[in-house]
Each structure stands twice: as structure tokens, then as C-alpha cells.
N, C-alpha and C positions, 0 to 999 in steps of 0.2 A: 504494500500500500504506500502511495506517495505520502511523505511526511507533511503534515499540515504546517503552514508557514508561521514563523514567529510574528506575534502581534503584541503591541504595547497599548494598553488601555488606561490612560490617566483617569483617576477617580476624582471627579470635580468637587466632591464633598470636602476634600482636603484643601480646597482653595478658599479664598476670601469670599464668603457667601454674599457679600454686598456687591460683588463685581465678577459674577460667574462668567460673563461674556469674555472678560480678559483671560480667564482660565481656558476657555475654548481656543482663544487665539494662541496662547502658549502651546497648547497641544498640537495645533496645526503647524506652527513654526518648527516644532520639534519632530514632525513627521509621524505623529501618533496614528494608529490605525483605527481606533474607535474611542469613544468617550464612555466611561463607566458612570452610571447614575444610580447612586444608592438611595433607594426609597425605603424609609423605615417609618412604621406607623405607631410606634410607642407600645404596641401590644406584642408583636413577635419578638422585638428586641428593645432594649431600654434606651431609646432615643426617638426623636421625631425629626425628620429631615425636610423633605419637600415633596410636592405632589405634582399632578399632571400640569398644573398651571405653570410651574417652573420649566418643565420639559418643553411645553409649548412656546414659552418665551425665548428659550435658548435655540429652538429648532432653526429659525431663520439665520442664526449666526454661524452655522456650521453644516457642511455637507458630509461630515464624518458619520459613521454608523453610531447610532445611539443605543448603547448596551445598557438596558434598564433592568436593574436587579431589584425585584420587588420583595423586600423583606417585610411582608404584610400578612396578617392573619387570615384575611378573607379576600384573596386576589380576584375572585370572580366578580366582586362588586365594583372593581376599578379597572379591569383589563381593557374595557372599551375606551375609557378615558385616556389611558396611557397610549393606546394605539392611535387614537385621534390626535393626541398631542405631538406625535412624531417619533415614538419609539420604534426601533427596527428589530431589535432582539429583546424579547421579554423573558426574563429568567425568574422562576418561581422556586420557593423553598420546598424541598421534598417533605419536610416535617409537617406541613399543613395540608398535604395532599394524600389521596389514595388513588387507586386506579381509575375510579369513576370521575373524580375531580380532575385528574390529569387529562383524561380523554375529553372532558368538556372544555377545558382551557385550550387544549390543542386544536380542537375544532374551530374555536373562535380565532385563534392566532393564524392558523393556516387559511381560513376563509378570508382573512384580511391581507394575505400575502406577506405576513411577517414570519420571523424565526422564533423558535422557542428554546429556552434553556432550563436546566434543572440544577438547583444549588443544594449543597450539603454542608451543614455545620461541621466543625472539626470532629465531633464525636459521632456523627451520623454515618452509618454505612449505607450503601446503595440498597434501597428496598427491592424485594423480589419483583414487585409489580413494575418497577422502573427498568429492571433488567430486560423485560420483554418489550420495552418501548424506547430503547436507546436509539433505534433507527429513525425515530421521529424528532430527535433533538439536533440542534445545531451546535449546542454547547453544553458541557458539563462543568459546572462551576464549583470548585472545591475551596471552601473557606479555611484559611490557616490561622484565623483569629476568631474569637467569639464575636458574633455580629453586634453592631451598635455604634462603635466609635472608630474614627481614623487614628492612626499613629501607634497602634499596638505592635508588640513584638511577635514575630512569626512563631507559631507553635510547630516545631519540627516533628512532633509526634504524628503529624498528618502525612509525612513523607511516604510511609509504606502504603497508605491508601492511594496516593498519587501514582505510585509505581504499579499497584495492582490494577487500577482502573485504566491506566495507560496501556497495560498489556492486554486487558480485556477488549478495549476499543480496537487495538491492532489486530488481535485474533479474529475479531468479527469483521474486519475490513471496513470499519465505519469512517465516514468523512465527518469527523466530530472534533470540535475544538475542546481541549482540556484547559480550562481557564482557572488560574490560581489567584486568589484574592486574600491579602492580609499580610502586612509587614514586608511586602516585596521592596527590595532596594538593590543597589548595585553590589552589595556584599553577599547577597544570598540568591540572586536571580539565577546564577549559574547552577547552583545546587538543585533548584526547582526544575530548571530546564533539563538537566541530566536525568531526572526522574520521570519525565514525560510531559510536563506542561508545555503549552505553546502560546497561550495568551496570558499576559502578565498584567494584572491590575495593580497599579501603584498610585497611592494617594500621597502620603508624606514622602515616599520615595521619589516623587517628581516635584510636587508643589512645595515640599519642605526643604528642598535643596537650594543652595545659593543661586544656581543657574538651572532652572527647571527645563528650559529648552534643551540644554546640553544633557541633562539627566536622562531624558527620553532616549537620546542616541546612545548613551552609555549603557542603559538597560538593554537595548536591542543588541548592541555589539556583544555584551557579555552572554546574553541568552543564546545568540546565534553561534558564538564560539563553542558554548557547552553542547549545543545540539549538532555540531558538525557543520555549521555554516549556513543552515537553511532558515 
């Protein structure tokens, strides 16, 4: 199977929330591949970030893929609003779904011509119902911190799960991004890349750096080197 390309996805939540448009501009100048939008409802995780109105306001400022991570307890209530706002990839937490809920969300996402992802908290293993539905996903998002806040240190206990799921995806010949989110920076992105990740979400690892434009390029270079240049 052809290796999926390396992609860098700056997490806009880590930028100045009063000037998110400038955060998009930084990502574009750095050559980022997509923008990661962390939506938290205060129920699934202990924080409240932003909603579809923010996504809609940002959409005209960028042609990049909007990678919207919905850390919300009842995604079915809001999926249409985030699609209408301009989200391209909608990723839902496995912990709030079962097979029937997944199928319902998938039918909505696909009917609107969008992509679907599934996210797992650090302690969550891939559910059996999800194993049978991997071919419907565009991305599998593995959190390496507890959801809620930017700037946390990566939990490396997730590394075996990254390796396992990377092998599973390869064995099945799936064209599926393995997206890693949580504490990614230039010091550890190579370790993650070696274990099979190909999309790297970085908040403080981009926007917390002295030169965030340069940081994007450094993340890409280190990840590509670890992955053999791809």
C-alpha cells in the first residue's frame, strides 16, 4: 500500500482567540496542510471552546481543509451546523458512539460530500463495532493527551496503540490517515512518525514557538525524515 503523505495540522485553539484569522495566515505561510479545530462542549471534556459560528467566520479566510474535531457529547445535534459552517473533515469521539450512532452520522456526512473521522482518548481502545467500519473513515485520530486543554505533555503510553493501529490499517490496505493529537512538537514528532502516524496536530508546538511559520516546516522535515522521506 502506498504510504499516506505527511501532513501538518496546526491547532488554532492554541493561538490568540481574539485574532484567529492571523493564526490561519501563519498556517498558510508555513505550508500547513489543514487546520485543526477543537470543538469542546464542556460536557465531554472540561473546557468550552467555540462553535459553528467561529468555523463559519474563519471559512472565508482560508482554502485549507478544515479538520473539525468534535469533542461533544451529542454530535448528532450539531453535525449539520458544522457542515454548513464549512467543515471538511468531521471527527467524532468513539466514546459517545455505538454502531447505530456511527452509521447515522456517517450517512449525514457522506450525503453532504464530507469526510468522517473517529477519535480515541488515550485510554480508549478501538471498539469492535469500529473495526468493521474502518473503511468508511478518512481519519483515525489518536489523542496522546486527555482532551480539554492545549499545551499538555504527550502521554507516550499511547505509542503501542499507534503502532498496533498503524499495522492494522496497513494489513487491511486502507487509505486512512492516522492522525496524532496532543503534545506534538519538534522533539517528539519523529518518534510518533516512526510508529505510524502521518498527520500531526500541533497547537503549542506551532503557535507557542518563537517562529510558528518556521515551526511548521521543522515539524514536517522531522516527520518526513523519520518516515523515510514521504
